[in-house]
N, C-alpha and C positions, 0 to 999 in steps of 0.2 A: 504494500500500500504506500502510495506517495504521501509524504507529510509536507504540507505547505509551510514555507518559511515566511513569517510575518514581515520581516524586513524586506524580503524580495517583493512580496505583494504590496507593501507600502510604497516601494519605489514605482511600481506600475501605477498605483493610485495617484501618486504625485505627478507622474508624467501625464496622466489623463487630465488632472486638474489644470496643468499648464496648457494643454490643448484647448480645453474649454475656455479658459481665461483669454486665450488668444483669439478664438473664433466666435465667442458669444456676441450677440447682436449689439449689446451696449456694454460699457465698461463695468468690470466686476471688482469688488473689494474682497480679498481673502479674509475670512473670519477665523479666529483662533478658538481653541477650546473644543468642546464636544458637541457644539451645535452644528448648523448647516455649514457647508464648505464656503459658499460665497453669498454676497449680497450684491444685486445689480442696481443700476440707477433707477429702474422702474419699481424697486421695492421687492423684487422676487428673491426668495431665499432658496439657493440651489444646493442640492445634494448630488454628487457625482459618484457613480459606481463604474469602475473601469474593468473591462474584460480583455485579457491579453489574447484570447482565442480568435482565430480568423473567422470573421463574419460569414464568408463564403463556404465554410466547412461545417456550418450548423444551421438548422432552421429554428433554433431555440434561443431564448434569453435564459441565462442562469439567474434565477431570482432567489436570492438568499432570504430565507424566512427567519432563521435564528442565527445570529452571529456567534452565540455560545449556547448550544442546544441544552446542555445540562442545567444552565442557569436561566434558561428561557429569556435570553437577551435578544430583543428584536433585531432583525437585519433588514437589508434592502429597503423597500418602500415603507415598511412598518417603522423601521428605525428613523427614516427620513421624516415621517409624519410626527413621530415622538419628539424629534429635534426641532420641530416647527418649520420644516422646509415646505416651500410651496411649489417647487419644481424638482422632479426626480429625473436625472439624466443617466441613461445606460449607454456607455460608450465602448465600442469595439475599437480599441486604440490602434491595432495594427492595420485595420481596414479603414480607419478614419470615418466611421459611420456611428452616428448617435441617434438615440431614441429619446425624445424630450416629452415627458409626461407633465402636463401643467395642472392636472387634477389628481392629486395623490389619493384622496379618498375614493374616487371612482376607480382608480387602478387597483387599490386594495380590495374593493368590493368585487371587481372582476376576478382578481387572483383567488379570492376566497371561494369563488364558485368553481374555479378551474382546478386548483391544486389537490382537492380530495381525490381526484381521478388520476393523479400523477404519483409516481414513486418518489420517495424522499431520496435525496442524494446527500450522503454524509461526506464532508471534507475534513480530514484530520489535520489539525494544526498542532503545534507543539504545546500540549497542555489542555486543549479544548477541541471540540468538534463543532463545525458549522453545518447547518442543514439548509438545503435549498431545493429547488425544483427546476427541471428543464421544461420551460414553458414555451410552447410554439409561438413564435413571433406573430403569426397570423391572428392568433387569438387576442392580441393586444394592440395591433396596429391602428385600430379605430380610435384608440385613446391617446395617440401620440403623434408628434411630427417626427418624421425621419429625415435626417440631414446627412449629407456627405460633406466633409470639410477638408480644406488643405489639399496639398498635392497628393495624388494617388500613389500607392505603393508601386514601385517600378517592377515590371515583368522581367524575368530572367530568361 
């Protein structure tokens, strides 16, 4: 079983945040602490989740339900809502494609209807397990804006 390294995953997350900051439609201010990642000039509070997997190799979004399963600490959009975020961004960093959800309660309502039919995916970290679901993107696309940003990955 692969054990994910928090420091490596944190680097991926920071890279994702840098891309969002560069390409968001209005200037962003990075927020510190355990709240949302950014505040934009329009008053939106943004939470960014970065996926290092290639968008073209999956039809799913990996939606984290519990960041720490044994302690029932919310993850993904549930965590974003708990933090007071108003926008949830799911970013495929290598493909430069993002899904922007501007109604987190509607996203959660849809997810709670979908995930009971899906299998839990356990991700082992050092000292805790994260649980999420492989959610077909097609089931969520009506709730978000999909954007491609920046230069495309070069073909070899």
